[in-house]
N, C-alpha and C positions, 0 to 999 in steps of 0.2 A: 866796728864789725859790719854795720850796714854799709858804710862808705866803701869798705873793702869789697863787699859783694857787688856793689854798683860799679866799682872800678873794674872788677873781674869781668862783668858783663859788657864792659866797654861803653857804658852809659852813666850819666850822672844820676844821683838819687832824685833830683828834680824831674828828669826825663821819665824815670820809672813811675813817679807819682802822677805825672800828666797822663801817661798811658793807662794807669789804673783808673783815672777819672773819666776817660773817654766812654767806656761802656755805660757808666751810670748816666752820663749826659744823653747818650743815644736812647736809653730806655725812657728818659723823661720826655723825649720829643713825641708829639702826637703821631699816631699811626696813620697811614694813608689807606683808604678803602681799596680793596683788591680790584674791583670793577668800577668803571666810570658809570655815572648815571646819565640818562638821555632825556632831553627836552626838545620838542619840535615846535616851531612857529609855523602854523598852517592856517590860511584864511584869516589872518589877524587874530588868532587864538593860540594860547599855549596848550600843547598836548603832551602830557596831562596837565590840567589846570592846578591840581594838587599833587605834589610829588613828595613822597616820604624819603627822607635822607637820614644817614646815621648821625646821631648826636655824639659829641665827644671825640670825633676823629676827622681828619682832613679827607676831602673827597674831590673827585674830578667830575665836573658837570659839562657834558657836551651839549651845546645848543645849536640846533640845525634850523636854518631858515628855508622853508620850502616855498616861500612866497616869491613874488616877482619884483619886490621892492625891499630896500634895506629896513631892518628892524634894530631895536636896541634893547638888550637885556640890561635892566637897571633896577637896583634895589638900594634904597637909602639905608635900610636896616642891615644889609649885608656889606655895604660900602663897595658896591660893584657897579660898573657902567661900561658896557662893551657893545660896539656895533657889530651886527651880523648882516653882512651883505646878502643879497638875494642869491639863493642856491648854495650858500656857504655854511660852514660849521665853525664854531669857535669853542675854545676850551676855557672854562672858568674854574679856578681852584678855590674852594671854600672850606671853612671849618678851621678848627673844631667849633661846632655850634652847641650852645646850651639847648636843652629840650625846649621846644616851643614852635611857634609859627612865624615865618618870615615872608613878607610880601615882596613881589617883584612885578614890574610892568614892562611893556614895550614903550619906551619913551616917545617913539615916533607915532604910536597909536595908543594913547593912554587908556582907552577902553579895554585894551588887552592886558589882563591881569592874571597873576598866578600866585601860588603859595608853596613854599617849602615847609614841610612839617618835619622837624628834627625829633627823632625818637631814640 
């Protein structure tokens, strides 16, 4: 009976089962935050130095370098390393993160430090 219904619809039973599993797979994927978060590098400092981010979902972090020399957003804890040229902006996709604090630095100016606080 099931194979007749599948044949009637023009698809195999296997194809119908695959289609039924797709929505469950999409629901299991972590959501992406609606709005990007912003971080600025100004005078060799991160602004803000502590940035609250959503725990448990992916998010987009826009890092803008307002300085006159290149900087580098780097975090061993977040496994990210990306150069931000002077006057430029980069996009860093992060998450989902467990609740906690994650340190990052400007690797070109290691006294420049910041913290992402996942809540």
